[in-house]
C-alpha positions as CSV (number, residue, x, y, z in Angstrom):
1,M,16.7,14.7,20.3
2,R,19.1,13.8,17.4
3,T,19.5,10.6,18.0
4,L,15.5,10.0,17.9
5,L,15.4,11.9,15.0
6,T,18.3,9.7,13.3
7,T,16.4,6.3,14.6
8,T,13.2,7.4,12.9
9,R,15.0,8.2,9.5
10,D,16.8,5.0,9.6
11,R,14.2,2.9,10.2
12,F,11.0,4.3,8.9
13,L,12.0,6.8,6.3
14,L,14.9,5.3,4.3
15,A,13.3,5.2,0.9
16,L,13.0,9.3,1.1
17,Q,17.0,9.4,0.9
18,Y,16.8,8.7,-2.8
19,Q,16.0,12.0,-4.6
20,D,13.7,10.6,-7.5
21,Y,11.6,8.5,-5.1
22,R,11.1,11.2,-2.8
23,N,10.1,13.5,-6.0
24,L,7.6,10.8,-6.8
25,W,6.4,10.2,-3.5
26,I,5.6,14.1,-3.3
27,A,3.8,13.9,-6.7
28,T,1.8,10.9,-5.5
29,T,0.6,12.8,-2.2
30,F,-0.5,15.7,-4.4
31,S,-2.5,13.3,-6.9
32,A,-4.0,11.0,-4.3
33,S,-5.3,14.0,-2.3
34,A,-6.8,15.4,-5.3
35,A,-8.5,12.0,-5.9
36,W,-10.0,11.5,-2.8
37,A,-11.1,15.2,-2.6
38,L,-12.7,14.9,-5.8
39,I,-14.5,11.5,-4.3
40,I,-15.9,13.8,-1.6
41,A,-16.8,16.5,-3.8
42,R,-18.3,14.8,-6.6
43,G,-20.6,12.6,-4.6
44,W,-21.9,15.2,-2.6
45,L,-22.9,17.0,-5.6
46,A,-24.4,14.1,-7.0
47,F,-26.4,13.5,-3.8
48,E,-27.4,17.3,-4.0
49,L,-28.7,17.2,-7.4
50,T,-30.4,14.0,-7.0
51,D,-31.5,13.9,-3.6
52,G,-30.7,10.1,-3.2
53,S,-27.6,7.5,-3.3
54,L,-27.8,6.2,-6.5
55,W,-26.0,8.7,-8.5
56,V,-23.4,9.0,-6.1
57,G,-22.6,5.2,-6.6
58,V,-22.8,5.8,-10.4
59,V,-20.3,8.4,-10.2
60,T,-18.1,6.7,-7.7
61,F,-18.1,3.4,-10.1
62,A,-17.0,6.1,-13.0
63,A,-14.3,7.0,-11.2
64,T,-13.0,3.7,-9.9
65,G,-14.3,1.1,-12.7
66,P,-11.8,2.3,-15.4
67,R,-9.1,0.4,-13.6
68,V,-10.9,-2.9,-15.0
69,F,-10.2,-1.8,-18.5
70,S,-7.5,0.9,-18.4
71,T,-4.9,-0.9,-16.0
72,P,-3.9,-3.8,-18.6
73,I,-3.3,-1.1,-21.2
74,A,-1.6,1.1,-18.9
75,G,0.7,-1.9,-17.5
76,F,1.8,-2.6,-21.3
77,L,2.7,1.0,-21.6
78,A,4.7,1.1,-18.4
79,D,6.6,-2.1,-19.7
80,R,6.8,-0.6,-23.3
81,F,7.4,3.0,-22.8
82,D,9.7,5.2,-20.6
83,R,7.6,5.2,-17.0
84,Q,8.7,8.9,-16.1
85,K,7.5,10.3,-19.0
86,L,4.2,8.2,-19.3
87,L,3.5,9.7,-15.7
88,R,4.3,13.3,-16.9
89,W,1.5,12.8,-19.6
90,I,-0.7,11.3,-17.3
91,F,-0.4,14.4,-14.8
92,A,-0.9,17.0,-17.5
93,L,-4.2,15.3,-19.1
94,N,-5.9,14.7,-15.3
95,M,-5.2,18.2,-14.9
96,G,-6.9,19.6,-17.9
97,N,-9.9,17.2,-16.9
98,N,-10.2,18.7,-13.7
99,I,-9.7,22.3,-15.1
100,L,-12.7,21.6,-17.3
101,L,-14.6,20.3,-14.6
102,A,-14.1,23.1,-12.1
103,L,-15.4,25.5,-15.0
104,L,-18.7,23.5,-15.6
105,V,-19.4,23.5,-11.8
106,M,-18.7,27.0,-11.5
107,T,-21.2,28.1,-14.6
108,G,-23.9,25.5,-13.5
109,N,-23.3,23.0,-16.2
110,A,-22.4,20.1,-14.2
111,G,-25.4,17.5,-14.0
112,P,-25.3,13.9,-13.4
113,W,-24.3,12.7,-16.7
114,T,-21.4,15.4,-17.4
115,L,-19.8,14.4,-13.5
116,T,-20.2,10.8,-14.6
117,F,-18.2,11.4,-18.0
118,L,-15.6,13.5,-16.1
119,A,-15.3,11.0,-13.3
120,L,-14.9,8.2,-15.6
121,T,-11.8,10.3,-17.7
122,N,-10.3,10.9,-14.2
123,G,-10.7,7.6,-13.0
124,T,-9.0,6.3,-16.1
125,L,-5.9,8.5,-16.1
126,R,-5.7,7.8,-12.2
127,A,-5.6,4.1,-12.8
128,A,-2.7,4.4,-15.5
129,Q,-0.8,6.5,-13.1
130,M,-1.0,3.9,-10.1
131,T,-0.4,1.4,-12.2
132,T,2.9,3.1,-14.0
133,A,4.0,4.2,-10.6
134,T,3.9,0.8,-9.1
135,A,6.1,-0.6,-11.9
136,L,8.4,2.4,-11.4
137,I,8.9,2.5,-7.8
138,P,11.5,-0.9,-7.5
139,N,13.7,0.9,-9.6
140,L,14.2,4.1,-7.5
141,V,15.4,2.3,-4.4
142,D,17.7,-0.6,-3.5
143,K,15.9,-4.1,-3.2
144,D,16.6,-4.1,0.7
145,H,14.5,-0.7,0.9
146,L,11.7,-2.1,-1.4
147,M,9.3,-2.6,1.7
148,N,10.0,0.8,3.3
149,A,9.5,2.3,-0.2
150,I,6.0,0.6,-0.7
151,A,5.0,1.2,2.9
152,L,5.6,5.0,2.5
153,N,3.9,5.2,-1.2
154,Q,1.1,3.6,0.7
155,A,1.0,6.0,3.6
156,T,0.5,8.7,0.8
157,Q,-2.1,6.8,-1.0
158,Q,-3.9,6.0,2.3
159,G,-3.1,9.2,4.5
160,A,-4.5,11.5,1.3
161,R,-7.7,10.3,2.5
162,M,-7.0,12.7,5.3
163,L,-5.2,15.3,3.5
164,G,-7.5,15.4,0.8
165,A,-10.7,15.6,2.9
166,L,-9.1,18.3,5.3
167,A,-8.1,20.4,2.3
168,I,-11.3,20.8,1.0
169,I,-13.8,20.9,4.6
170,P,-13.2,24.7,5.0
171,L,-14.0,25.4,1.1
172,L,-17.5,23.1,1.5
173,G,-18.4,24.8,4.8
174,Y,-17.5,28.4,4.3
175,L,-17.0,29.1,0.5
176,N,-18.6,26.6,-2.6
177,I,-18.2,23.4,-4.0
178,E,-16.5,24.7,-7.1
179,A,-13.7,25.8,-5.0
180,A,-12.9,22.5,-3.9
181,F,-12.8,21.2,-7.7
182,W,-10.3,24.3,-8.2
183,L,-8.0,23.1,-5.3
184,C,-8.0,19.5,-6.8
185,S,-7.1,21.0,-10.4
186,S,-4.1,22.8,-8.2
187,F,-2.7,19.5,-6.7
188,Y,-2.5,18.0,-9.8
189,F,-0.2,21.1,-11.3
190,F,1.9,20.5,-8.0
191,G,2.0,16.9,-8.7
192,F,3.0,17.3,-12.3
193,L,6.0,19.7,-11.3
194,Q,7.1,17.0,-9.1
195,V,7.1,13.8,-11.3
196,S,9.0,16.0,-14.0
197,R,11.8,16.2,-11.6
198,V,12.3,12.3,-11.4
199,K,15.3,11.7,-13.6
200,T,15.8,7.6,-13.8
201,R,14.6,6.4,-16.8
202,S,13.1,2.5,-16.7
203,T,10.9,0.2,-19.1
204,G,9.9,-3.3,-18.7
205,V,10.6,-6.0,-21.8
206,I,8.2,-6.4,-24.5
207,N,8.5,-9.2,-26.6
208,K,8.4,-7.8,-30.4
209,S,7.9,-10.9,-32.2
210,Q,4.5,-11.3,-30.4
211,G,1.5,-8.9,-31.2
212,F,-0.2,-6.3,-28.8
213,L,-2.5,-9.0,-27.5
214,S,-0.2,-11.3,-26.5
215,N,2.2,-9.2,-24.6
216,L,-0.9,-7.7,-22.8
217,L,-2.1,-11.0,-21.8
218,E,1.2,-11.8,-20.3
219,G,0.8,-10.0,-17.3
220,F,-2.6,-12.3,-16.8
221,V,-0.3,-15.5,-17.7
222,Y,2.1,-14.7,-15.3
223,V,-0.2,-14.2,-12.4
224,Y,-2.6,-16.9,-13.2
225,K,0.4,-19.4,-13.3
226,R,1.8,-18.8,-10.2
227,P,-0.5,-19.7,-7.1
228,T,0.9,-17.9,-4.4
229,I,0.5,-14.7,-6.3
230,M,-3.2,-15.8,-7.5
231,A,-4.4,-16.7,-3.9
232,M,-3.0,-12.9,-2.9
233,V,-5.1,-11.3,-5.9
234,L,-7.9,-13.1,-4.7
235,L,-7.9,-12.6,-1.2
236,V,-7.3,-8.6,-1.7
237,L,-10.2,-8.6,-4.4
238,A,-12.6,-9.9,-1.7
239,H,-11.1,-7.6,1.0
240,C,-11.7,-4.3,-1.3
241,A,-15.2,-5.6,-2.4
242,L,-16.3,-6.3,1.2
243,T,-14.4,-3.7,3.4
244,M,-13.7,-0.9,1.4
245,S,-16.5,-0.4,-1.2
246,Y,-18.2,2.4,1.1
247,E,-17.5,5.9,-0.4
248,S,-20.8,5.9,-1.9
249,I,-22.7,4.9,1.1
250,L,-21.1,7.9,3.1
251,P,-23.3,10.6,1.9
252,A,-26.2,8.9,3.5
253,I,-24.5,7.6,6.4
254,S,-23.4,11.8,7.0
255,E,-26.9,13.0,6.2
256,D,-29.4,10.5,7.8
257,K,-27.4,9.4,10.9
258,L,-25.5,12.3,11.7
259,G,-26.8,14.9,10.5
260,A,-23.6,16.4,9.2
261,G,-23.9,16.8,5.2
262,S,-20.7,17.2,3.1
263,V,-18.5,18.2,6.1
264,G,-19.7,15.1,8.0
265,V,-18.4,12.7,4.2
266,S,-15.1,14.9,4.7
267,A,-14.5,14.2,8.5
268,L,-15.4,10.4,8.0
269,I,-12.9,10.4,5.0
270,A,-10.4,12.4,7.1
271,G,-11.0,9.7,10.0
272,V,-9.9,6.8,7.4
273,G,-6.8,8.4,6.2
274,G,-6.0,9.4,9.5
275,G,-6.1,5.7,10.7
276,A,-4.4,4.8,7.4
277,L,-1.6,7.1,7.2
278,L,-0.4,6.0,10.9
279,T,-0.4,2.1,9.7
280,S,1.6,2.8,6.8
281,I,4.0,4.7,8.4
282,L,4.6,2.1,11.5
283,L,4.8,-0.9,8.6
284,A,7.6,1.3,6.9
285,G,9.6,0.0,10.2
286,V,8.6,-3.5,10.0
287,R,11.8,-5.7,8.5
288,S,11.1,-9.4,9.7
289,E,9.1,-11.8,7.3
290,S,7.5,-13.3,10.7
291,A,6.2,-10.1,11.7
292,R,5.0,-9.0,8.4
293,G,2.9,-12.4,8.2
294,K,1.5,-12.3,11.6
295,L,0.3,-8.7,10.7
296,F,-1.2,-9.5,7.3
297,L,-3.3,-12.1,9.2
298,F,-4.1,-9.7,11.9
299,F,-5.1,-7.0,9.4
300,A,-7.2,-9.5,7.3
301,F,-9.4,-10.1,10.4
302,T,-9.7,-6.8,12.0
303,S,-10.6,-5.5,8.4
304,G,-14.1,-6.6,8.8
305,L,-14.6,-5.4,12.2
306,G,-14.4,-1.4,11.4
307,P,-17.5,-1.5,8.8
308,M,-19.4,-3.0,11.5
309,L,-18.2,-0.6,14.4
310,L,-19.3,2.3,11.7
311,A,-22.7,1.0,11.2
312,W,-23.5,0.6,15.1
313,S,-22.5,4.1,15.7
314,D,-24.6,7.0,16.4
315,S,-22.4,9.7,17.1
316,S,-20.2,11.9,15.1
317,A,-17.1,11.1,17.7
318,L,-17.5,7.6,17.3
319,S,-17.9,7.3,13.7
320,I,-15.0,9.2,13.1
321,F,-13.3,7.0,15.5
322,A,-14.6,3.9,13.5
323,T,-13.3,5.2,10.2
324,A,-9.8,5.5,11.6
325,V,-10.3,2.0,12.8
326,M,-11.4,1.0,9.3
327,G,-8.3,2.9,7.5
328,A,-5.7,1.7,10.2
329,N,-6.8,-2.0,9.2
330,Q,-7.2,-1.9,5.6
331,A,-4.0,0.1,4.8
332,G,-1.9,-2.6,6.7
333,F,-3.6,-5.3,4.8
334,M,-3.3,-3.3,1.7
335,T,0.4,-2.5,2.5
336,I,1.6,-5.6,3.0
337,S,-0.1,-7.4,0.4
338,H,1.2,-4.9,-2.3
339,T,4.8,-5.6,-0.9
340,I,4.3,-9.6,-1.0
341,I,3.1,-9.3,-4.7
342,Q,5.7,-6.7,-5.6
343,S,8.6,-9.0,-4.2
344,L,7.6,-12.1,-6.1
345,T,6.9,-10.1,-9.3
346,E,10.1,-9.9,-12.0
347,D,10.7,-6.3,-13.5
348,H,10.1,-7.3,-17.0
349,V,6.8,-7.8,-16.5
350,R,6.0,-5.8,-13.4
351,G,3.8,-3.1,-15.2
352,R,1.6,-5.6,-16.8
353,V,1.3,-7.8,-13.2
354,A,0.5,-4.0,-11.6
355,G,-2.4,-3.7,-14.1
356,V,-3.5,-7.3,-13.5
357,Y,-3.6,-6.6,-10.0
358,S,-5.4,-3.2,-10.2
359,V,-8.0,-4.7,-12.3
360,H,-8.9,-7.4,-9.7
361,V,-8.9,-4.3,-7.1
362,G,-10.7,-1.5,-9.0
363,G,-13.2,-3.8,-10.6
364,S,-14.5,-5.0,-7.2
365,M,-14.4,-1.9,-5.5
366,A,-16.2,-0.2,-8.7
367,V,-19.2,-2.8,-8.9
368,T,-19.6,-3.0,-5.4
369,N,-19.6,0.7,-4.6
370,M,-22.4,1.0,-7.0
371,A,-24.3,-2.0,-5.8
372,N,-23.8,-0.8,-2.1
373,A,-25.4,2.3,-2.9
374,A,-28.4,0.7,-4.5
375,F,-28.8,-1.9,-1.5
376,A,-28.1,1.2,0.8
377,D,-31.5,2.8,-0.6
378,I,-33.4,-0.1,-0.4
379,F,-32.3,-1.8,2.9
380,S,-29.9,0.9,4.9
381,A,-26.1,2.0,4.7
382,S,-25.6,0.4,8.2
383,A,-26.9,-2.9,6.9
384,V,-24.8,-2.7,4.0
385,L,-21.6,-2.1,6.2
386,V,-22.5,-4.9,8.6
387,F,-23.1,-7.6,5.9
388,G,-19.5,-6.7,3.9
389,G,-17.4,-7.2,7.2
390,L,-19.1,-10.4,8.4
391,I,-18.7,-12.1,5.1
392,F,-14.8,-10.8,4.8
393,V,-14.3,-12.2,8.3
394,V,-15.5,-15.4,7.0
395,V,-13.3,-15.3,3.8
396,V,-10.3,-14.6,6.1
397,F,-11.3,-17.6,8.0
398,V,-11.7,-19.9,5.0
399,S,-8.2,-18.6,3.7
400,L,-6.1,-20.5,6.3
401,G,-6.9,-23.6,4.6
402,S,-4.9,-22.3,1.6
403,G,-1.3,-23.6,1.6
404,S,-0.1,-20.5,-0.2
405,L,-1.6,-18.2,1.9
406,R,-0.5,-19.9,5.2
407,K,3.1,-19.8,4.2
408,L,2.8,-16.0,3.6
409,Y,0.5,-15.8,7.2
410,F,3.4,-17.9,8.9
411,P,6.6,-18.0,6.9
412,G,8.2,-20.7,8.7
413,A,9.7,-22.7,5.4
414,A,11.8,-20.9,2.6
415,Q,9.7,-18.6,0.3
416,P,9.2,-19.2,-3.6
417,A,12.0,-17.9,-5.5
418,V,11.0,-15.0,-7.7
419,G,9.0,-16.2,-10.7
420,A,9.0,-19.5,-9.5
421,T,5.6,-21.4,-10.1
422,A,5.5,-23.6,-7.0
423,D,4.1,-23.1,-4.0
């Protein structure tokens, strides 16, 4: 038994030996669980208040859309100031925002517009948190353990879908919805305590001879001048838009197909989180670049299949299984893509590159989530899922024609040096 535990630790949990990384990992678990619980609670409240999916899409857009405009600024701040102190402020502000939301819901003063505004604030702060944490992680572990650290971080981000959903199911089913918002506030409080224990101090490098805008745009220039990184960012954009923008239509699926209400939405999200958590942990043990590349291509293709399975399902058990398949494949794709981009990025600009990455990812998900909600009211949620899944399978097939991406799928030739501009 001791041998098994030692093997598990040395293969899958290497990054957790670093105390500062461990503190950040726990803080991320709390904050990500709060974020996913909020998506469910806000979405269901909007669905109940308006009796339709459109406002669910608007509120979800408000929570994810800020990644378009806030992450470049957050990336600049993460390269300009102490990243740990910046994270502490972000956690404190998000806790305050959620306490206000809980009070408004409890007093019956949270209408659709109020939900949208506070979701916008929460989304802005969460986007800044994810960007700053992304820039900090490589400073908390040795370079050889970066893949493991990123995989474990993705495990918390993805597995929090399950943890956040399971945490609020009893509250939604047996208490009231305002209790769910109070729980989310407490999650941010415990996250704040953990991130305050991180001792590592790190910043990027800002060119003081240039103005704010020039330094801000350096991340975009860095990404757009490097074909491999740019190809990765575009592929991830398509993945997020076509296979991961489904939160706004889950209430309709739960109500119309399963008749399970808000508890059904939580169960579907929990299925996504369970599958995502399993894949992310397994990927923490992958060390071969060849295996990583082949898994990346595999997860790319299979990411399009999960939404189609959910669309065809007409039972609760099969639907939860379908969301677990979705979570497993999507988490595998996102974990590997994130690792590849981080391994190709220099530390002095890491915060701003993380911001650029988040702009493309978050922007695509925010816009598509709102569009999917509108299309679900016109056509059906199932039709939206099938269309997105099929289109992404086509995108992956076309990507095989890209020399930059083929080198990542099948890494036989030497990989580009960090910061290099050639493929």
